[in-house]
N, C-alpha and C positions, 0 to 999 in steps of 0.2 A: 233727613239729618238737619239740625238747626243751622241757620246761616252762620258764617264764620265771623261776621262783624258783630260787635256787641260791647258791653261795658268792660269785659275783662280781656278782650282780644289783644289789647295793646301790651298786656303783661307777658304774653308768650309762654303759656304753661308747658311743662315738660312731663315726660313719662315717669310714673312713680312705681317703685318696686312694691309699695304697699298694695297696689291693685292685684298683684299676683297671689295675695293671701285673702282677698275679699270674696265671700260667697257670692255666686251669681256671675262673677267676672273671671275668677281665677281659672275656671275650666277652659276658657277659650282665648284669653288674652296672651299676647306675646309681643316683646319689644321689636321694633323695626331697627335693624342694624344700620347705624350711621345717621339716624334721624330720631332725636328724642322728642320731637313735636308730634309724633304719630304712634299709634298702637296698631297691632295686627290681630285680626280675628281668624283663628285657625279653622273654624267651621265654614265661614263665608269666603275665606281667602281674600279679604278686603282690608284696606287701611282706614283707620278712623283717627280723627283729631284727638290728641291726648288731653281731652277735657273729661272730667269724671261724669258730668251730666250727659255728654255725648255717648260715653260708654254705656251708661244705664239705658239711654234711649235706644241704642243699637241692640241691646240684649232683649228688647221687647218687640222688635220689628218682626213682621211675618216671615221674612226671608231667613232671619237668624233662627227663629224657632223651628222652621222646617229643616234647615241644615243641621241643627243640633240634635234632632230626634234620633238619628241612628247612633249617636254617641251617648245616649242616656244610660243610666245605670242598669236598665233592664237588659240591654244588649252588651255593652262594653264600657270600660273606663279607659280613656285615652290619656297617656302621659307623654309629655314632650320633653326631650332633653337635647339641647344643642341642635334642634331641627330634625332629630331622628324620631320617628313615630314607633312606639311599642304598644301593642294592643293586647289587652287582657279580656278574653271572651268569657261570657257567663258560662258556668259549668254545664248547665242544662243544654245550652246551645252546642257546646263542645261535644257532649255525649250524642246529641242528635246528628251532628255532622260526621262523627266517627262511625255511627251506625249506617248512615247513608253511604259513606265510603266503603264500608264492608259489604254492603248490598251491591254496590257497583262492581266490586272485585269478584263477587260470587256469581252475579247473574247478568251483567250488562257491560256495555262499552263505556269508556271514560267520557265520550262525547255526550252521552245522554244526561250527565249530571248537570250540564248547563241549564237544562229545563227542569229536571227533577228537583233540584234544590229550590228553585223559585216556586214550583208547584207545591212542594211540601210546606214551605214557609207560608204560602198563602193559605193553605188549608188549616195549618196549625196556628196561624196568626203569630208566627215567630219570625224574627229577622234572620233567616237562614241565608248565609252567603257562601255557597259551595259551588265552585266551578272547576274547570278542568285542572288548572294549575294547583289549586289547593287540594283537590281530590287526589291527584297524582302524588303530591307531597305527603299527604296523610297515609297513603298506601305504602309508599317507598320508605318514608322516614319515621313513621309512627307505628302503624299497625303491624306491618310486615316484620320489622326488626324486633319488636316486642314479642311477637308470636314466636320468632326464631329463638329468642333468648329463653322463652318459657319452655320450648322443646329441649334445648340444650341443658337447661337446669333440671328438667325431668329425667334426662339420661344420666346426668351427674357422673359418678364414678362406676356406674354399672357396666357390665359387658354388653356389647351391642353387635348387630350384624348389619351388613350393607348389601344393597341390591343396586347394581350399576349397569348402565347401558349408554350407548351414544346414538344420536339420530340427527337428522337435518330438519330444521324448522322451515316455515313457509317463506322466510326471508333468505333461504339458502345458506344459513349459518349452522355450523356443526355445534351441537349441544351435548354436554355430558351430564346426565341426570343421576342424582344420588337419592336413594330411598333408604331410610334407617329403620331397622326393626329391633325392638327391645321390649322389655317388660316395664310398663309405665307405673311408677310409684303413685302418681296422682289418680290415674284411672283404674289401677289394680287389674290390669289385663295386658296381654301382649298386643302391641300395635305396630303397624307399618305406616310410616308417615314420610311425606316428601321432605327432604332436607335441603336441597338446593340444586342449581344448575350451574355449569361452568362452560364458558365459551371455549371452543377448541380451535386451535390453528392447524391441527393435523389429526389423522385418524390412526396413527401407528401406536404401538404399545408404549413407547417412551412418552409420547404426548398424553396418552390416557392416564398413565401412572402418575406423571407430574401433576396433571389436573386433579387427580384424586388426593394426592398427598397435600397439595396446596389447599384444597378444600378442607381437609381435616385439620390442618394447621390454623386456618382462618377461623374455624369454628371451635377451636380448642378441644378437639376430639383426639385422644391419644390413639395412634395406630395399633399399639399393642393391646388395647382394650377391645379391639375388633376380633370377635370370635368366629365370625362366618362371613364369607363373601360369595355372592351369587351373581352369575353372569349367564349370557347365552353361550353357545358353543363355538363362536368364531375364533380364529387363530389369534387375533390380536388380543383377545380377552383371556383365553385359557390354553394357548399353545404350550408345548412342553419346554421350549427353550427360550423364547423371547416373547413374553406376553405380560399382561397386567398382573396375572397371578404370580408368575415367577419373580417379577420385579418387586411386587408387594411383599413377598416372603423375605426379601432382604431386610425389610423393616419390621416384619412380624412373622417369624417362622412358624408360630403355633396358631394357625387359624384353619378353619375347615372351608375348603372350596366346594361349592355346591353348583353343579351345572343344572340349568333350568330344565325341570322334568317336562314342562309343557312343550318346549322346543324339541326335546328329544322324542316325545311321543309323536309329534307332528312329523318329524324327520323319519321315524320308523314307518309311519303310514305312507309317506311320499316315496320312500325307497322301495317299499313293497309294491306300490302301484306300478312301478316300472317293469315288473315281471309280467303284468297283464298286457294285452294288446293296446297299442297307442290310441286306437279309435274310441276306447272307453272314456278317457279324459277329453278327447276331442269332441265327442258327442255332447258332453255336459257343457263344456266351455262355449261351443259354437251355438248351442241352444240359447244361452244367455246373450251372446253377441248378436243373434238374429233379432231379438226384441229390444236390445238396450238403447239403440239410437233411432228407432222408428216408432212414432206414435201411431201411424196408420196400421202397422202390423199388430201392435198391442190391442188396438180397438177391434180389429178383425178377429183376433183370437178371443177376446172377451165376449164378442157376440156369438162366436161359435161355441165357446164353453158354456155360456148362459143358455143357449138353445139345447145343448145336450143334457145339462144338469139343472134344468128348470129354474133359471134365473140366478143361479149362484155365480159369484165372481171368482175367477181363478187367482190362486196365490202367485205372487211374482217369482219369476225364475231368478235364482241367485247366481252371483258370479263366483266361479271357482278360483281360489287364490291360495298359493303356497304360504303366504305370509300371515294368513288368518287361520288360527288354530282350529276353529270349529266350522270352517266353511264346507268341507267335503260332505259331511253328513247331511247338512241342511240342503245342499244342492241335490244330492241323491234322492232325498225324500220328496223334494218338490217335483223332480223329473218323473219319478216312479208314480207319484200320486196323480199325475196328469198325462201319463204315457200315451194312452189311446187318443186323447184330445190333441196332443202335440203331433202325433202321427197323422191324424186327419188334417190338421192345419197345414203341415208341410206338403201334404198331397195336393191340397187345393192351391197352395202358393206356387208349386212347381207347374201345375197345369195352367193357372191363370196368368202368372207373371213370367213364366218360362225362365225362372231363376235357377242358376246352377247350384248355388248353395242350398236352396230349398230341396232340390232334387237329391243332393248328397245326404242331407239330413233325413229325408223321407226314406231313402234306402237303408240308412242306419237304424231308423226306428222300425222298419219293416223286417229287419234281420232279427230273429228270436235269440241268436247267440249274444247280441249286445245286451238285450234285456236280462239274459241269464247272468251275465257278469255283474250287472247293476244289482240284481236281486241277491247275488252272493255277497257283494260288498256291503250292502246296507246294514245288516246287524253287526258286522265287525267294526265298521267305522263309528257306528252309534255307541258301541261299548267303549271304543277308544276315546271318543269325545266325552263320555260320561266320566271316565277316569281323569281326563284332562281338566274338566271343570272342577273336580274335587281338588286338584292341585292349585287351582286359581283362587280358592277360598282364602281369605285373610287369616283365619284362625282354624285351619283344618287340623284335625287330630292326627299326629304322626302315626299312631297305632293303626288308625283306619286307613291312612294313606298306604302304609306298608301292606296291609291285608288286601286292599283293592288292587295294588300293583302286582303283587305276587299271584293273586287270583286271576287277574287278566292274562298274565303270562302263562299260567298253568292251563287255563282253558284253551288258549291257542295251541299250546304244546300237545294237549291230550287229543285234539282234533286231527293231528297229523302224525304223531309219533307213538311208538310203543313204550309206554312208561308205566312202571308199577309203583304206585304211591305207597303201597304197603311196606315196601322195602326202604322208604325214605322217611327219616325222622327229623331231618333238618331242612330248612328252606334252602340252604346253600347246596344241598344235594340236587335239588330241583334245577337250580341255576347251572350247576356243573354238568348236567346231563348233556351228552354230546349229540346235538341235533344234526351235525354235519355228516354223521355216518349213515349211509344209505340203509344199512341193515336195521337201523332204529326207526325207519320210516314205515308207516302203514301202507298197505297196497291201495291203489286207487279206489277199489270197491269198498274199503273199510274207512276211508277218510270221511270225517264229518263235515259236509258242505253246508249244512243248515237245512231246516225243514222246508222253508219257503223255496229254496233253490231246488230241492228234490221234487217238490210239487210242480214247479214251473218246468223242470226238465221232463217230467212224465207227460205233461200236457202238450209240449211242442213236438215230441216224438222225432227227435233228430236221428240221423244215421249213427251207428255205433261208433264209427271212427271220429265223427265230429264231437260226440258226447265225451269220448275218451280224451280228446284234445282239450276240451273245455275243463274237464276235471283235472287234467295234468297242470294246466295253467293255474287253476285255483289252488291246487296243492302247493305249487311253487310259491304262490303268494303267501300262503300260511307259513311255509318254511322261512321265507325271507323276512316276514314280520317277526317271527320268533328270533331269528338270528340278529336282527337289528335291535330288538329289545335287550337281548343278552349283551350286545356290544355297547349300547349307549346308556342303559339304565341300571346296570349291575351295581355301580358305585352308589347310586341313589338308594337302591334297595339295602345295601350294607349300612348306609348312614341312617336310614329310617329304622332298620332292625335294631341298631344300637340304642335308639331312643325308646323302643318298646320296653326295655328294662326299667324305664322310669314310670311305667304305668302303675297305678295303685294296686292292681291285682298281683303285681310282681314284688314291689318294694314292701308291701304289708304282709307278704306270705313268706314265712321263714324258710319254707321248703324250696321256693322258687328264687328267692332273693340271692343275687350273685354277690361275690366279694367285690368291694370297691376297687381293689387292685386289678381285677379282671376286666374292668370297664374300658372300652376302647377310647372313650373321650376324656379319660382322666388326665391325659397330657395337656389338655387345654386349661386346666386349673392352675392358677399362679399364687394362690393363697396358702394358708396353713393346712397342709394335708392331714396332720394329726387331728386337728379339730374337725375337719370335714369327715374323716373316717369315723370319729366318735359319734357324730350326728347321724351318719348312715347306719351305724350299728343299732342305735336305740330308736330309730324311726318307727319300727313296727311294734314297739312296746306301748305306744300311746293310741288312744281312740281318736279318729279323725272324722270330720263331718262328711267329707266327699271321698268316697271309696270306690266309685265306679270308674271304669276306664274312659267312659265318655266325659267324665268330669276331670280330666287330667290337668288342665290348666288351673282350675279352681283348687284342686288338691294341693298343688305346689305353691300357690299363692297363700293358701291357708297355712302350709308348713312354714313359709317365709315369715309370716306375720305372727306365728305362735309365740307366746310369752310364758315364761315359767313363773313360779311363785314370787320371785323377786322382781318381776316385771321386765326381765331381759328377753330379747329375741334369741332363744336358744337354738333355733334351726335356721338362722338368717343366712349363713354362708351356703349351706346345702340347698336351701330354697332358691336363693339368688342364682346359684350355678345351674340348677336344674331348669329354671325358667329361661336362662340365657341359652341353654341347649334347645329348649322347645321353641325358641324364637328363631332358630336357624331357618332361613328361607329356602324352600324347595322349588320355587318358580320365580320367574321374572314378571309375573302378572302385575305387581304393584308399579314397577317402573314403566311397563307398557301402558298402563292406565294414565300415568303421568304424561307420556308423550301424546296420548289421545286428547287429554285435557289441554295440553299445550297447543295442539292444532285447532282446538275449538276457540282458544283465546287469541292466538296470533294467526289471523286469517289473511286472505289476500288483501282485504280492505284495511287491515291493521298490520301490514307487513313491516312497517317502520318502527314498531314497538321495540324499545331497548330491553336488554336482558334484565336490568334492575327491576323495571316495572313488571315484566313477565314473571320473574322469580318470586316477587312479593305477592303477586296475585295468586300464584300457585301455593304459596305458603298459607295465605288466608283460607283458600279452599281446603287445603289439607287440614288446617286447624278445625274448621267446621266439621269435616268428616270424622276427624279423630275424636272429637267430643260429641258427635252425634247431634249437632244443632244446626240451625240455619241462621240467616242474617238477622231475622227478627228476634232471635234468642241471644244474639251476641251482646255481651256487656263489656264495654271498655274498662280497662283496669286503671288504677291510679297512676301507674307508670305511663300509660298512653296519654292520659290527661296532662301529665307533667311534660311530656315531649311535644304536646300540641301548643307550640308557640312560634314566634317569628323565626326562630333559629332553623326550623325545618326547611325554610326557603334558602338558607345560606349555602347548603350543599349543592353539588352539581345537579342542574336541572336536566334530566333526561327521561325518556319514556313517554313524551307526549305523542299522541297519535296524530 
């Protein structure tokens, strides 16, 4: 900077407002409050003598050029008003940072963005400035809320169904999760999508109902537009007198309650297992426990298995769990596939280590009765799990679900009871068959125990009394399984059967097509019944593109979008109502997946994550899944770019890890 002494120094020049309009100076100059003899550089944070020549000289210094580079027009334009900085970021950089934030929400921890942003900026030669605070703000205040608004806008005034459940996260906080299921206008298909989580102060019915109603009110979802509610079978959710279902009926009396079929099938299997000897489950569970915490035992067994099976590696023994729907079948398969190898391993372990647990397990594996029970159970639980998996599908066909469930029940019934299908013309007659009457039971010699069981029984050559006892236990298992299905799944069968009347083979056949007044779900419709009836009457008079029962959803979407000669949607009411019925959820699989996703996000190392950040991360992941895209295909909307400003920092800062 030039020396202060000079020809004009005695005149004492002052700050001029004209400099704030001069190119090359106006971008960085600012008045110094209380001292008109100086100017202030916003880039260098330095005071300069209020001489025009000094200002021009400062703008060309190496320090000023270096400090002004981040504020160039390529990255941003900085405006200052009364000392408050407002930043307008270049649109391309905004899009890049929004995509990076979406990537972090889908695949990684917030902490990694401190390095990822700098790395991407260096590779792309862009001035990317994305760190934890900004990334959290983009997820919580920009991307997440905009995605939620898009979801609610897509639902609009259509009928929807809810899947609800409560759980405890890694931070020991009770969470109430809500999944919405509806026919998407944008995607032209039925979707199940995460809608939100609510923090719970208690787990009773009153707290759960209050949380649900508050959530619907905050998201402007009318409770009376809810056509279906799916929960598990706990008393707080679906008890007869004081539960979420009974309390929610006070606000919406006309909705369908659907108990999760997956939970019910698992409970049927668990209750039937209690009829068998306790050592069956004990053998499976203790086999897993023997290997679960000992690396040496696993290595010894691997060496033994490889020696017997020419270098092959054994499959891991799985844990038996009542809370995991599909665990029983997989555990049985693993144990039976390695039965002889496990028996030899426990024999060596008891002789070498003198371990009492190994001796007990060796005795159990040496007893042919235990293997007979496992062989008997294997095909039954495999079939139960196959049906269970079908109910977990997001867009399972209700017609197929009904057929699979009634077929599974009928197969079990025919194995153990005297039933004449020729005299039964309705599925309800099969359900009403009195299986509790002993006269309806087949004798032990006529019961179908399965081919593999019979072969194994012939090979072991047990005494007649022991064989009779095993057969009696197996027969009781089949009877108990049938009774549990009749007790727990009859309502699900009735609901599914009512939806069969919506299949194309029924509605397009004038001989099979029922009257609309006879439909059990007609009470759920709140619109113009005369208009709905007229559309139902003429539906079979037109030619439709999708006429197969396997194309049920496409058929009704085609009906909803059909337009007459005037361009009006002449079947809109009927199509919308039918699609809302097809969107009824018959399992809690969607909300259980949400809890699994939650536990992957909020781990022990991230247990301090707040609910706001967790909820918006789940929203972003649900959006990607709903649209069938990943983070690299995500395109920020104009609304997201508009929300990307300094105001996103003004809201409460929570959710930092």
